[in-house]
C-alpha positions as CSV (number, residue, x, y, z in Angstrom):
1,X,12.4,-3.8,-26.7
2,X,8.8,-4.5,-25.4
3,X,6.4,-5.5,-28.2
4,X,2.9,-5.7,-26.7
5,X,3.1,-4.3,-23.1
6,X,5.4,-2.1,-21.1
7,X,8.8,-3.2,-19.9
8,X,11.2,-2.0,-17.2
9,X,13.4,0.7,-18.8
10,X,16.5,-0.1,-16.7
11,X,16.3,-3.8,-17.5
12,X,16.1,-3.1,-21.3
13,X,19.0,-0.6,-21.2
14,X,21.2,-3.1,-19.4
15,X,20.3,-5.8,-21.8
16,X,21.1,-3.6,-24.8
17,X,24.5,-2.8,-23.3
18,X,25.1,-6.5,-22.7
19,X,24.3,-7.2,-26.3
20,X,26.5,-4.3,-27.6
21,X,29.1,-3.0,-25.0
22,X,30.0,-0.1,-27.4
23,X,26.4,1.2,-27.6
24,X,26.8,4.2,-25.4
25,X,30.6,4.7,-25.4
26,X,30.4,7.5,-27.9
27,X,28.6,10.9,-27.4
28,X,25.1,10.8,-28.7
29,X,21.6,12.2,-28.2
30,X,20.0,12.0,-24.7
31,X,18.5,8.7,-23.9
32,X,15.0,10.1,-23.9
33,X,15.4,11.5,-27.4
34,X,16.7,8.2,-28.7
35,X,13.7,6.4,-27.2
36,X,11.3,8.9,-28.8
37,X,13.0,8.6,-32.2
38,X,12.8,4.9,-32.1
39,X,9.0,5.0,-31.7
40,X,8.7,4.4,-28.0
41,X,7.5,6.4,-25.0
42,X,8.3,6.2,-21.2
43,X,6.0,6.4,-18.2
44,X,8.1,6.6,-15.0
45,X,10.4,3.6,-15.1
46,X,8.6,1.8,-17.8
47,X,8.8,1.9,-21.6
48,X,6.3,0.8,-24.3
49,X,5.6,1.3,-28.0
50,X,4.1,4.7,-29.0
51,X,0.3,4.6,-28.6
52,X,0.3,2.3,-25.6
53,X,-2.3,3.3,-23.0
54,X,-0.4,3.5,-19.7
55,X,-3.4,4.8,-17.8
56,X,-5.5,1.8,-18.7
57,X,-2.7,-0.5,-18.0
58,X,-2.2,0.9,-14.5
59,X,-5.9,0.5,-13.8
60,X,-5.9,-3.1,-14.9
61,X,-2.8,-3.8,-12.8
62,X,-4.3,-2.1,-9.8
63,X,-7.6,-4.1,-10.2
64,X,-5.6,-7.4,-10.5
65,X,-3.7,-6.5,-7.3
66,X,-7.0,-5.8,-5.4
67,X,-8.5,-9.1,-6.6
68,X,-5.4,-11.0,-5.4
69,X,-5.3,-9.3,-2.1
70,X,-9.0,-9.6,-1.2
71,X,-10.1,-12.6,-3.3
72,X,-12.9,-10.7,-5.0
73,X,-15.4,-11.8,-7.6
74,X,-15.7,-9.8,-10.9
75,X,-18.7,-7.7,-9.7
76,X,-17.1,-7.1,-6.4
77,X,-13.9,-5.9,-8.1
78,X,-16.0,-3.6,-10.4
79,X,-17.7,-2.2,-7.3
80,X,-14.4,-1.5,-5.5
81,X,-13.0,0.2,-8.6
82,X,-16.1,2.4,-8.9
83,X,-15.8,3.4,-5.2
84,X,-12.1,4.2,-5.7
85,X,-13.1,6.4,-8.6
86,X,-15.6,8.1,-6.4
87,X,-12.9,8.8,-3.8
88,X,-10.7,10.2,-6.5
89,X,-13.3,12.6,-7.8
90,X,-14.1,13.9,-4.3
91,X,-10.5,14.1,-3.3
92,X,-9.2,15.9,-6.4
93,X,-12.0,17.9,-7.9
94,X,-12.2,21.6,-6.9
95,X,-15.0,22.5,-4.4
96,X,-17.1,24.5,-7.0
97,X,-17.0,21.6,-9.4
98,X,-17.2,18.6,-7.1
99,X,-21.0,18.2,-6.9
100,X,-21.4,18.2,-10.7
101,X,-18.5,15.7,-11.0
102,X,-20.0,13.4,-8.4
103,X,-23.4,13.5,-10.2
104,X,-21.8,12.5,-13.4
105,X,-19.9,9.6,-11.8
106,X,-23.0,8.3,-9.9
107,X,-25.1,8.5,-13.1
108,X,-22.7,6.4,-15.0
109,X,-21.6,4.0,-12.2
110,X,-24.6,3.6,-9.9
111,X,-25.2,0.0,-10.7
112,X,-21.6,-0.9,-10.3
113,X,-21.7,0.0,-6.6
114,X,-24.1,-3.0,-5.9
115,X,-21.1,-5.4,-5.3
116,X,-20.2,-3.4,-2.1
117,X,-23.1,-5.1,-0.3
118,X,-20.8,-8.0,0.5
119,X,-18.5,-7.5,3.5
120,X,-15.5,-8.8,1.7
121,X,-15.9,-6.1,-1.0
122,X,-16.6,-3.5,1.7
123,X,-13.3,-4.3,3.5
124,X,-11.4,-4.0,0.2
125,X,-13.1,-0.6,-0.6
126,X,-12.2,0.8,2.8
127,X,-8.6,-0.4,2.4
128,X,-8.3,1.2,-1.1
129,X,-9.9,4.4,0.1
130,X,-7.6,4.6,3.2
131,X,-4.5,4.2,1.0
132,X,-5.5,7.2,-1.2
133,X,-6.8,9.6,1.5
134,X,-4.9,12.8,2.2
135,X,-4.5,14.4,5.6
136,X,-8.1,14.0,6.8
137,X,-11.1,11.8,6.5
138,X,-13.6,14.3,5.0
139,X,-13.4,12.5,1.6
140,X,-14.4,9.1,3.2
141,X,-17.3,10.7,5.1
142,X,-18.6,12.3,1.8
143,X,-18.2,9.1,-0.1
144,X,-20.1,7.2,2.5
145,X,-22.9,9.7,2.4
146,X,-23.0,9.4,-1.4
147,X,-23.4,5.6,-1.2
148,X,-26.0,6.0,1.5
149,X,-28.2,8.6,-0.2
150,X,-27.7,7.7,-3.9
151,X,-26.4,4.2,-4.1
152,X,-28.5,1.0,-4.3
153,X,-30.5,0.3,-1.2
154,X,-28.7,-3.0,-0.6
155,X,-25.4,-1.2,0.1
156,X,-26.8,1.0,2.9
157,X,-25.2,-1.1,5.6
158,X,-21.9,-0.7,3.8
159,X,-22.4,3.1,3.7
160,X,-23.1,3.2,7.4
161,X,-20.1,1.0,8.2
162,X,-17.7,3.1,6.1
163,X,-19.0,6.2,7.9
164,X,-18.3,4.4,11.2
165,X,-14.7,3.6,10.1
166,X,-14.2,7.2,9.2
167,X,-15.5,8.3,12.6
168,X,-13.1,5.8,14.3
169,X,-10.2,7.3,12.3
170,X,-11.2,10.7,13.7
171,X,-11.3,9.3,17.2
172,X,-15.0,9.9,17.4
173,X,-15.9,6.6,19.2
174,X,-19.5,7.4,20.1
175,X,-20.3,8.5,16.5
176,X,-18.6,5.4,15.1
177,X,-20.8,3.1,17.3
178,X,-23.9,5.0,16.2
179,X,-23.1,4.3,12.5
180,X,-22.5,0.6,13.2
181,X,-25.8,0.4,15.0
182,X,-27.5,1.9,12.0
183,X,-25.9,-0.6,9.7
184,X,-27.3,-3.5,11.8
185,X,-30.7,-1.8,11.9
186,X,-30.8,-2.0,8.1
187,X,-29.4,-5.5,7.9
188,X,-29.4,-7.4,11.3
189,X,-27.0,-10.0,9.8
190,X,-24.4,-7.7,8.2
191,X,-21.1,-9.3,9.4
192,X,-18.8,-6.3,9.5
193,X,-21.0,-4.1,11.7
194,X,-21.7,-7.0,14.0
195,X,-17.9,-7.6,14.5
196,X,-17.4,-3.9,15.2
197,X,-20.2,-3.8,17.7
198,X,-18.8,-6.9,19.4
199,X,-15.5,-5.1,19.9
200,X,-17.4,-2.2,21.5
201,X,-19.2,-4.6,23.8
202,X,-15.9,-6.2,24.7
203,X,-14.3,-2.9,25.5
204,X,-17.3,-2.1,27.9
205,X,-16.7,-5.4,29.6
206,X,-20.0,-7.0,28.4
207,X,-18.8,-10.4,27.4
208,X,-22.4,-11.7,27.0
209,X,-23.4,-9.1,24.4
210,X,-20.0,-9.5,22.6
211,X,-20.4,-13.2,22.2
212,X,-24.0,-12.9,21.2
213,X,-23.0,-10.5,18.4
214,X,-20.2,-12.8,17.2
215,X,-22.5,-15.8,17.2
216,X,-24.6,-14.0,14.6
217,X,-21.5,-13.8,12.3
218,X,-20.7,-16.7,10.1
219,X,-17.5,-18.2,11.6
220,X,-17.5,-15.6,14.4
221,X,-16.3,-18.2,16.9
222,X,-12.9,-18.1,15.1
223,X,-12.4,-14.4,16.0
224,X,-9.4,-14.0,18.3
225,X,-11.4,-12.4,21.1
226,X,-14.1,-15.2,21.1
227,X,-12.2,-17.7,23.4
228,X,-11.1,-14.8,25.7
229,X,-14.6,-13.6,26.1
230,X,-15.7,-17.1,27.2
231,X,-13.6,-16.7,30.3
232,X,-15.6,-13.7,31.5
233,X,-19.1,-15.0,31.0
234,X,-21.3,-14.9,34.2
235,X,-21.7,-18.1,36.1
236,X,-25.2,-18.7,37.4
237,X,-25.8,-19.9,41.0
238,X,-28.2,-22.9,40.7
239,X,-28.5,-22.9,44.5
240,X,-30.2,-19.5,44.4
241,X,-33.7,-18.8,43.2
242,X,-34.4,-15.7,41.2
243,X,-36.2,-14.1,44.2
244,X,-33.6,-15.1,46.8
245,X,-31.3,-12.6,48.3
246,X,-28.2,-12.1,46.2
247,X,-25.0,-13.9,47.2
248,X,-23.0,-10.6,47.2
249,X,-24.7,-9.3,50.4
250,X,-26.4,-6.3,48.7
251,X,-29.7,-7.2,50.2
252,X,-31.3,-7.1,46.7
253,X,-33.0,-10.1,45.0
254,X,-30.6,-12.3,42.9
255,X,-32.6,-11.5,39.7
256,X,-32.1,-7.8,40.2
257,X,-28.5,-7.9,41.3
258,X,-26.1,-10.5,39.9
259,X,-28.3,-12.9,37.8
260,X,-26.7,-13.0,34.4
261,X,-23.8,-10.7,35.4
262,X,-20.2,-11.4,35.9
263,X,-18.0,-9.9,38.5
264,X,-14.3,-10.7,38.0
265,X,-11.6,-9.1,40.0
266,X,-9.4,-6.5,38.2
267,X,-6.3,-8.8,38.3
268,X,-8.2,-11.3,36.1
269,X,-9.6,-8.6,33.8
270,X,-6.1,-7.0,33.3
271,X,-5.3,-9.5,30.6
272,X,-8.6,-8.7,28.9
273,X,-7.8,-5.0,29.0
274,X,-4.4,-5.7,27.4
275,X,-6.1,-7.7,24.6
276,X,-8.5,-4.8,24.0
277,X,-5.6,-2.5,23.5
278,X,-3.8,-5.1,21.3
279,X,-6.9,-5.4,19.1
280,X,-7.0,-1.6,18.7
281,X,-3.3,-1.6,17.7
282,X,-4.2,-4.0,14.8
283,X,-6.2,-1.2,13.2
284,X,-5.3,0.0,9.7
285,X,-3.8,3.2,10.9
286,X,-1.1,1.3,12.8
287,X,-0.5,-1.4,10.2
288,X,2.6,0.1,8.6
289,X,4.3,0.4,12.0
290,X,3.4,-3.2,12.8
291,X,4.8,-4.5,9.5
292,X,7.9,-2.4,9.8
293,X,8.8,-3.7,13.3
294,X,7.8,-7.3,12.3
295,X,10.3,-7.1,9.4
296,X,13.0,-6.1,11.8
297,X,12.0,-8.9,14.3
298,X,12.1,-11.6,11.5
299,X,15.2,-10.3,9.7
300,X,17.3,-13.3,11.0
301,X,14.7,-16.0,10.3
302,X,14.9,-17.8,6.9
303,X,11.4,-19.3,7.3
304,X,9.2,-18.0,4.5
305,X,6.4,-17.5,7.1
306,X,8.7,-15.6,9.4
307,X,7.2,-12.2,8.8
308,X,3.7,-13.5,9.1
309,X,4.6,-15.0,12.5
310,X,6.4,-11.8,13.6
311,X,3.2,-9.8,13.2
312,X,1.9,-11.7,16.2
313,X,5.1,-11.5,18.2
314,X,4.5,-10.2,21.7
315,X,7.4,-7.7,21.7
316,X,6.4,-6.2,18.3
317,X,2.8,-5.8,19.5
318,X,3.9,-4.2,22.8
319,X,6.3,-1.8,21.2
320,X,3.6,-0.7,18.7
321,X,1.3,-0.1,21.7
322,X,3.6,1.7,24.0
323,X,6.7,3.1,22.3
324,X,4.7,4.0,19.2
325,X,1.9,5.7,21.1
326,X,-1.0,3.4,20.2
327,X,-1.9,2.6,23.8
328,X,-2.1,6.3,24.6
329,X,-4.5,6.7,21.7
330,X,-6.5,3.7,22.9
331,X,-7.0,5.3,26.3
332,X,-7.9,8.7,24.8
333,X,-10.4,7.3,22.2
334,X,-11.7,4.1,23.8
335,X,-11.5,5.1,27.4
336,X,-15.1,6.2,27.3
337,X,-16.1,2.6,26.9
338,X,-13.9,1.0,29.5
339,X,-15.2,0.1,33.0
340,X,-14.0,2.8,35.4
341,X,-11.4,0.6,37.2
342,X,-10.0,-0.6,33.9
343,X,-9.6,3.0,32.7
344,X,-7.8,3.9,35.8
345,X,-5.5,0.9,35.4
346,X,-4.8,1.8,31.8
347,X,-3.8,5.2,32.8
348,X,-1.4,3.7,35.3
349,X,0.1,1.5,32.5
350,X,1.0,4.7,30.6
351,X,3.4,5.5,33.4
352,X,5.1,2.0,33.4
353,X,8.4,1.8,31.6
354,X,10.1,-1.1,29.9
355,X,13.2,-2.0,32.0
356,X,15.8,-4.6,32.7
357,X,15.0,-7.0,35.5
358,X,17.1,-9.5,37.5
359,X,15.3,-12.6,38.8
360,X,16.1,-12.9,42.5
361,X,13.5,-15.5,43.7
362,X,11.5,-18.1,41.6
363,X,8.3,-19.7,42.8
364,X,7.6,-22.1,39.9
365,X,4.0,-21.9,38.6
366,X,3.3,-18.9,40.9
367,X,5.6,-15.9,40.4
368,X,8.9,-14.2,40.7
369,X,10.7,-11.7,42.8
370,X,12.5,-9.2,40.5
371,X,14.9,-6.3,40.9
372,X,14.6,-3.5,38.4
373,X,18.2,-2.9,37.4
374,X,17.5,0.7,36.4
375,X,15.7,1.8,39.6
376,X,16.7,-0.8,42.2
377,X,13.0,-1.4,43.0
378,X,12.0,-5.0,44.0
379,X,8.8,-6.3,42.6
380,X,6.6,-9.4,43.4
381,X,5.2,-10.5,40.1
382,X,2.4,-13.0,39.5
383,X,3.7,-15.2,36.5
384,X,2.8,-18.8,35.9
385,X,4.6,-19.7,32.6
386,X,7.9,-17.9,32.8
387,X,8.3,-18.8,36.5
388,X,8.7,-22.5,35.4
389,X,11.7,-21.8,33.2
390,X,13.5,-18.8,34.7
391,X,16.2,-19.2,37.3
392,X,17.5,-16.9,40.0
393,X,20.2,-14.7,38.5
394,X,18.6,-14.5,35.0
395,X,18.1,-11.1,33.4
396,X,15.4,-10.1,31.0
397,X,13.7,-7.1,29.5
398,X,10.0,-6.5,30.0
399,X,7.3,-4.1,31.0
400,X,6.1,-4.9,34.5
401,X,2.7,-3.4,35.3
402,X,0.2,-3.2,38.1
403,X,-2.9,-5.4,37.8
404,X,-5.3,-5.0,40.7
405,X,-3.8,-6.5,43.8
406,X,-1.0,-8.1,41.7
407,X,1.9,-7.1,39.4
408,X,2.0,-8.8,36.0
409,X,3.9,-9.1,32.7
410,X,1.8,-9.3,29.5
411,X,4.0,-8.7,26.4
412,X,6.5,-11.6,26.9
413,X,10.0,-11.7,28.2
414,X,13.2,-10.9,26.3
415,X,16.3,-12.7,27.8
416,X,19.3,-10.5,28.2
417,X,23.0,-11.7,28.1
418,X,25.4,-10.0,30.6
419,X,27.2,-8.2,27.8
420,X,24.0,-6.6,26.5
421,X,22.8,-5.1,29.8
422,X,24.8,-1.9,29.7
423,X,23.9,-1.0,26.1
424,X,20.2,-1.9,26.6
425,X,19.9,0.3,29.7
426,X,21.4,3.2,27.7
427,X,18.8,2.6,25.0
428,X,16.0,2.6,27.5
429,X,17.3,5.6,29.3
430,X,17.6,7.7,26.1
431,X,14.7,9.7,24.8
432,X,16.4,9.5,21.3
433,X,15.9,5.7,21.0
434,X,13.4,5.0,18.4
435,X,11.1,1.8,18.3
436,X,13.0,0.3,15.4
437,X,16.4,0.5,17.2
438,X,14.9,-1.1,20.3
439,X,13.4,-4.0,18.4
440,X,16.5,-4.5,16.4
441,X,18.7,-4.7,19.6
442,X,16.3,-7.1,21.3
443,X,16.2,-9.3,18.2
444,X,19.9,-9.5,17.7
445,X,19.9,-12.8,19.8
446,X,18.3,-14.5,16.8
447,X,21.1,-13.6,14.5
448,X,23.6,-16.3,13.5
449,X,27.0,-16.1,15.3
450,X,29.1,-13.3,13.9
451,X,32.8,-14.1,13.5
452,X,35.0,-11.1,13.8
453,X,38.7,-10.3,13.9
454,X,40.2,-8.8,17.1
455,X,39.8,-5.3,15.7
456,X,36.0,-5.9,15.4
457,X,35.6,-6.3,11.6
458,X,33.7,-9.3,10.1
459,X,36.0,-12.2,9.4
460,X,36.4,-12.6,5.7
461,X,39.1,-14.7,4.0
462,X,40.4,-12.3,1.3
463,X,43.0,-13.4,-1.3
464,X,44.4,-11.7,-4.5
465,X,46.8,-12.7,-7.2
466,X,48.8,-10.0,-9.1
467,X,51.1,-10.2,-12.0
468,X,54.0,-7.9,-11.2
469,X,56.9,-6.5,-13.3
470,X,58.8,-4.3,-10.8
471,X,59.9,-7.0,-8.3
472,X,62.5,-4.7,-6.9
473,X,59.9,-2.0,-6.1
474,X,57.6,-4.7,-4.6
475,X,60.4,-6.0,-2.3
476,X,61.4,-2.5,-1.3
477,X,57.9,-1.2,-0.5
478,X,56.6,-4.3,1.3
479,X,59.8,-4.5,3.4
480,X,59.4,-0.9,4.3
481,X,55.8,-1.4,5.5
482,X,55.9,-4.9,7.0
483,X,59.6,-5.6,7.8
484,X,62.1,-7.9,6.2
485,X,60.8,-10.8,4.1
486,X,61.5,-14.5,4.8
487,X,62.2,-16.0,1.4
488,X,60.1,-13.4,-0.4
489,X,57.2,-13.7,2.1
490,X,56.1,-10.8,4.2
491,X,54.0,-11.1,7.3
492,X,52.0,-8.1,8.6
493,X,51.9,-8.3,12.4
494,X,50.8,-6.0,15.1
495,X,50.9,-6.6,18.9
496,X,51.6,-10.3,18.3
497,X,48.7,-10.8,15.9
498,X,49.1,-11.7,12.2
499,X,47.0,-9.3,10.2
500,X,47.9,-10.3,6.6
501,X,50.6,-11.8,4.4
502,X,52.1,-11.4,0.9
503,X,54.2,-13.9,-1.0
504,X,56.2,-13.3,-4.2
505,X,56.3,-16.5,-6.1
506,X,59.9,-17.3,-7.4
507,X,60.8,-18.6,-10.9
508,X,57.7,-17.3,-12.8
509,X,57.5,-14.9,-15.7
510,X,55.8,-12.5,-15.1
511,X,56.3,-12.8,-11.3
512,X,53.2,-13.5,-9.3
513,X,52.4,-11.8,-6.0
514,X,49.8,-13.4,-3.7
515,X,48.3,-11.4,-0.8
516,X,45.8,-12.5,1.9
517,X,44.1,-11.1,4.9
518,X,41.2,-12.1,7.2
519,X,39.1,-8.9,6.9
520,X,38.3,-6.5,4.2
521,X,39.9,-3.3,5.6
522,X,43.2,-5.0,6.0
523,X,42.9,-6.6,2.6
524,X,42.3,-3.2,1.1
525,X,45.4,-1.8,2.8
526,X,47.4,-4.6,1.2
527,X,46.0,-3.9,-2.3
528,X,46.9,-0.3,-1.9
529,X,50.5,-1.2,-0.8
530,X,50.9,-3.3,-4.0
531,X,49.6,-0.4,-6.1
532,X,52.2,1.9,-4.6
533,X,55.0,-0.6,-5.0
534,X,54.2,-1.5,-8.6
535,X,51.7,0.8,-10.4
536,X,51.8,-1.5,-13.4
537,X,50.8,-4.6,-11.4
538,X,47.8,-6.5,-13.0
539,X,45.2,-8.0,-10.8
540,X,44.6,-11.5,-12.1
541,X,42.0,-12.7,-9.6
542,X,40.6,-12.1,-6.1
543,X,38.2,-13.8,-3.7
544,X,36.4,-12.7,-0.6
545,X,34.8,-15.5,1.4
546,X,33.0,-15.0,4.7
547,X,34.2,-17.2,7.5
548,X,30.8,-18.8,8.0
549,X,30.9,-19.9,4.4
550,X,34.4,-21.3,4.8
551,X,33.2,-23.3,7.8
552,X,30.2,-24.6,5.8
553,X,32.4,-25.6,3.0
554,X,34.7,-27.5,5.4
555,X,31.7,-29.3,6.8
556,X,30.5,-30.3,3.3
557,X,34.0,-31.7,2.5
558,X,33.9,-33.7,5.8
559,X,36.8,-31.9,7.3
560,X,37.2,-33.1,10.9
561,X,38.0,-30.7,13.6
562,X,41.4,-30.8,15.1
563,X,41.5,-33.2,18.0
564,X,41.7,-31.4,21.4
565,X,44.9,-31.7,23.4
566,X,44.9,-34.0,26.5
567,X,44.6,-31.7,29.6
568,X,45.8,-34.6,31.7
569,X,49.3,-34.4,30.1
570,X,51.3,-32.6,32.9
571,X,53.2,-30.4,30.4
572,X,50.0,-29.4,28.6
573,X,48.1,-28.8,31.9
574,X,51.0,-26.6,33.2
575,X,51.0,-24.6,29.9
576,X,47.2,-24.1,30.1
577,X,47.3,-23.1,33.7
578,X,50.0,-20.5,33.0
579,X,48.0,-19.1,30.0
580,X,44.7,-18.9,31.9
581,X,46.3,-17.3,35.0
582,X,47.8,-14.7,32.7
583,X,44.5,-14.0,31.1
584,X,42.8,-13.8,34.5
585,X,45.3,-11.1,35.6
586,X,44.8,-9.2,32.4
587,X,40.9,-9.5,32.6
588,X,40.9,-7.8,36.0
589,X,42.0,-4.6,34.5
590,X,39.8,-4.6,31.4
591,X,36.6,-2.5,31.0
592,X,33.7,-5.0,31.0
593,X,30.3,-4.0,29.3
594,X,28.4,-6.2,31.7
595,X,29.9,-4.2,34.6
596,X,28.8,-0.9,33.1
597,X,32.2,-0.3,31.5
598,X,34.1,-0.7,34.8
599,X,36.9,-3.1,35.4
600,X,36.5,-6.1,37.7
601,X,39.2,-4.7,40.0
602,X,37.2,-1.4,40.3
603,X,34.0,-3.2,41.1
604,X,35.7,-5.4,43.7
605,X,36.9,-2.3,45.5
606,X,33.5,-0.5,45.3
607,X,30.8,-1.8,47.7
608,X,28.0,-0.4,45.5
609,X,29.2,-2.4,42.5
610,X,30.5,-5.6,44.2
611,X,27.2,-7.4,43.8
612,X,27.3,-6.9,40.1
613,X,30.8,-8.5,39.9
614,X,29.7,-11.4,42.0
615,X,26.7,-12.1,39.8
616,X,28.9,-11.9,36.7
617,X,31.4,-14.4,38.2
618,X,28.5,-16.7,39.2
619,X,27.3,-16.7,35.6
620,X,30.6,-18.2,34.4
621,X,30.8,-22.0,34.0
622,X,32.1,-23.6,37.2
623,X,35.2,-25.8,36.6
624,X,37.3,-27.9,38.8
625,X,40.5,-26.1,37.9
626,X,41.8,-23.9,35.1
627,X,42.2,-25.8,31.8
628,X,39.4,-28.2,32.5
């Protein structure tokens, strides 16, 4: 049992049972009464000696977690904990008692708030506050006002910044910017407010102001948007004097028209617009969705950093924006900041759907001609990177959107195998498809090969050894179910396939029955058959080994693969040719997922589906003759 601190109740109970298997085999008092009688008490899933202060322990554990997450100093940690306490008082105290409770807390903790003056502590305070807020942001607004009016003067920028974050959560973009401006008016070098204002300037398309604000932040050049903003800085015309007529033909002087101003076409700014929305989707309100989808995206990757990398995955980001509704919120809340043509473009993007596209023409380094498989529309897409690796006939999933005079793809391209197309189109067509299901389907290509038996179950080598007494019953039951035995060996077959086997070993006392199958449902059926045949049979041992593990074990033992047969041998070539011809005849009448569930014979007879059949056949490896 725990001596100084709390311990996990379930772990302690299991350990006691391991030490004494008879401990709870006889009727006794309820477990809670036994714990109390022994001088211990429980708090949730933890147990400690009577008198242990669970409340203080939770506070210490929480503080330690905050320090680890945000790398805080002692005074910063104390400030964040004081702010969290303020949030708790405002959130949970009845209205008629709240003012008195806040007064008491401020009187006792006013000096502790000083550590919030540092941006790192301010970020931690906001994160902790957001995690505890109820349905609205009123509590955060009130807490920010308390810090502003009654806290140390040095934390006034933090108070204004917290008020701005609360306004952003409310979707009040203009109010949020006003609070950030007030924070900078109090402290012109307060990093957090400068970064927020740079984001507002970027959304407005003012790259000069955005970079100027980031240059005032220590390490601001490392911000993700910094390099992007450099692309949209104005380029001066040294051939023009300030008082010369402007190059644009407006008739105005250069200094009053385009001096210090950039004018980039919309097709160039479309990528900037996409990054503005992506930055919005990184906000704290959307973080749980982002993490959830990143976990699905990285599920098949053993790299310890896989989840971290998946947070920046283009598909994850795009699904959060569009399928999860973040982009719609971005347009509604930040649209007031966007240049008019970018706002119109963003509204067009809301109508663009993710789809499956076939590559028809490739212009390396320039673009692609695509056919939308769902609508039949043909699109000319400007695409430099993917156009260097894609080939005509490839299929991929993406969201293709207008961008000024061009059509572009921003979120990345997901290659689609022929057998996936039908199911993916069903997912995209269905209003019931959730974002998690879509990301899981598109991430299945990263999964290791899955070995299955012909009936679709995972391939697992299952064996069991029984000691049996009623050998007559065993022989009778197994012969009834699987046919006559061959020297006390029964083979379970269906449609020419071997599904399992059982072998009764001769000359042993007691007799031993060995059963084996290559998937778990079949194995369970064999176990049940043994139980019916001899209820007294004793299971001595059993193993269940996935096929992938068996293959790995074989490789470790240096087992060499079976040498392939020589296709030049006339007899072997004739046998291969006969087998392949038979399979081809059978294949023509099978429903093929890549053909929408239709058979090749049906598609060949249907002019509207014949092209799909031809593309599928063209995707097969081309060989000189069957068997080669």
